[in-house]
C-alpha beads as a LAMMPS data file, in Angstrom:
LAMMPS data file: protein, C-alpha beads

68 atoms
67 bonds

1 atom types
1 bond types

-500.0 500.0 xlo xhi
-500.0 500.0 ylo yhi
-500.0 500.0 zlo zhi

Masses

1 110.0

Atoms # bond

1 1 1 0.010 -0.044 0.025
2 1 1 2.657 2.558 -0.969
3 1 1 0.766 4.229 -3.780
4 1 1 -0.594 7.748 -3.526
5 1 1 -4.382 8.238 -3.905
6 1 1 -5.916 11.638 -4.464
7 1 1 -8.982 12.763 -2.464
8 1 1 -11.503 11.786 -5.151
9 1 1 -9.818 8.332 -5.528
10 1 1 -9.858 7.862 -1.772
11 1 1 -13.551 8.764 -1.531
12 1 1 -14.399 6.295 -4.350
13 1 1 -12.385 3.526 -2.608
14 1 1 -14.181 4.175 0.699
15 1 1 -17.525 4.012 -1.000
16 1 1 -16.987 1.104 -3.354
17 1 1 -13.994 -1.059 -2.361
18 1 1 -14.139 -4.352 -0.499
19 1 1 -12.749 -4.814 2.970
20 1 1 -9.751 -7.227 2.613
21 1 1 -8.473 -7.016 6.219
22 1 1 -9.638 -5.389 9.434
23 1 1 -7.495 -5.316 12.591
24 1 1 -8.191 -3.887 16.041
25 1 1 -5.597 -1.346 17.236
26 1 1 -4.989 -2.586 20.768
27 1 1 -3.162 0.415 22.120
28 1 1 -6.038 2.881 21.562
29 1 1 -8.255 4.208 24.319
30 1 1 -11.377 3.616 22.178
31 1 1 -12.228 0.864 19.743
32 1 1 -10.283 1.739 16.599
33 1 1 -9.743 -0.505 13.601
34 1 1 -7.324 -0.366 10.758
35 1 1 -8.926 -1.622 7.525
36 1 1 -7.383 -2.435 4.135
37 1 1 -9.768 -1.680 1.309
38 1 1 -9.209 -2.999 -2.194
39 1 1 -10.942 -2.158 -5.461
40 1 1 -11.503 -4.497 -8.374
41 1 1 -8.793 -2.739 -10.391
42 1 1 -6.037 -3.309 -7.785
43 1 1 -6.132 -0.025 -5.905
44 1 1 -5.723 -0.247 -2.122
45 1 1 -6.144 2.136 0.706
46 1 1 -5.750 1.971 4.484
47 1 1 -8.657 3.400 6.467
48 1 1 -9.338 3.915 10.118
49 1 1 -12.816 2.893 11.441
50 1 1 -14.003 4.087 14.878
51 1 1 -17.457 2.687 15.707
52 1 1 -19.849 4.510 18.064
53 1 1 -20.388 1.384 20.198
54 1 1 -16.686 1.331 21.178
55 1 1 -16.469 4.961 22.247
56 1 1 -15.062 5.712 25.722
57 1 1 -15.485 9.344 26.483
58 1 1 -12.271 11.327 26.854
59 1 1 -11.849 14.488 28.945
60 1 1 -10.594 16.565 26.005
61 1 1 -13.290 15.614 23.405
62 1 1 -17.044 16.180 23.585
63 1 1 -19.091 13.013 24.124
64 1 1 -20.303 11.366 20.826
65 1 1 -17.559 12.920 18.641
66 1 1 -14.895 10.218 18.588
67 1 1 -16.518 7.955 15.913
68 1 1 -17.383 8.475 12.307

Bonds

1 1 1 2
2 1 2 3
3 1 3 4
4 1 4 5
5 1 5 6
6 1 6 7
7 1 7 8
8 1 8 9
9 1 9 10
10 1 10 11
11 1 11 12
12 1 12 13
13 1 13 14
14 1 14 15
15 1 15 16
16 1 16 17
17 1 17 18
18 1 18 19
19 1 19 20
20 1 20 21
21 1 21 22
22 1 22 23
23 1 23 24
24 1 24 25
25 1 25 26
26 1 26 27
27 1 27 28
28 1 28 29
29 1 29 30
30 1 30 31
31 1 31 32
32 1 32 33
33 1 33 34
34 1 34 35
35 1 35 36
36 1 36 37
37 1 37 38
38 1 38 39
39 1 39 40
40 1 40 41
41 1 41 42
42 1 42 43
43 1 43 44
44 1 44 45
45 1 45 46
46 1 46 47
47 1 47 48
48 1 48 49
49 1 49 50
50 1 50 51
51 1 51 52
52 1 52 53
53 1 53 54
54 1 54 55
55 1 55 56
56 1 56 57
57 1 57 58
58 1 58 59
59 1 59 60
60 1 60 61
61 1 61 62
62 1 62 63
63 1 63 64
64 1 64 65
65 1 65 66
66 1 66 67
67 1 67 68
């Protein structure tokens, strides 16, 4: 995954690509996953997924804002 993807390409991959691998990042204070997304034409992108259900409120962030 060393290729550069522009913003439009990244958005397309996030919307259309398949999840090839998802791993939990153990050292995070909230549930955070690193995902590898792959398109049918061989493009890949790494993405971070932070689910609402895994949110642990932090003192320096408003509640309900740590997931997307």
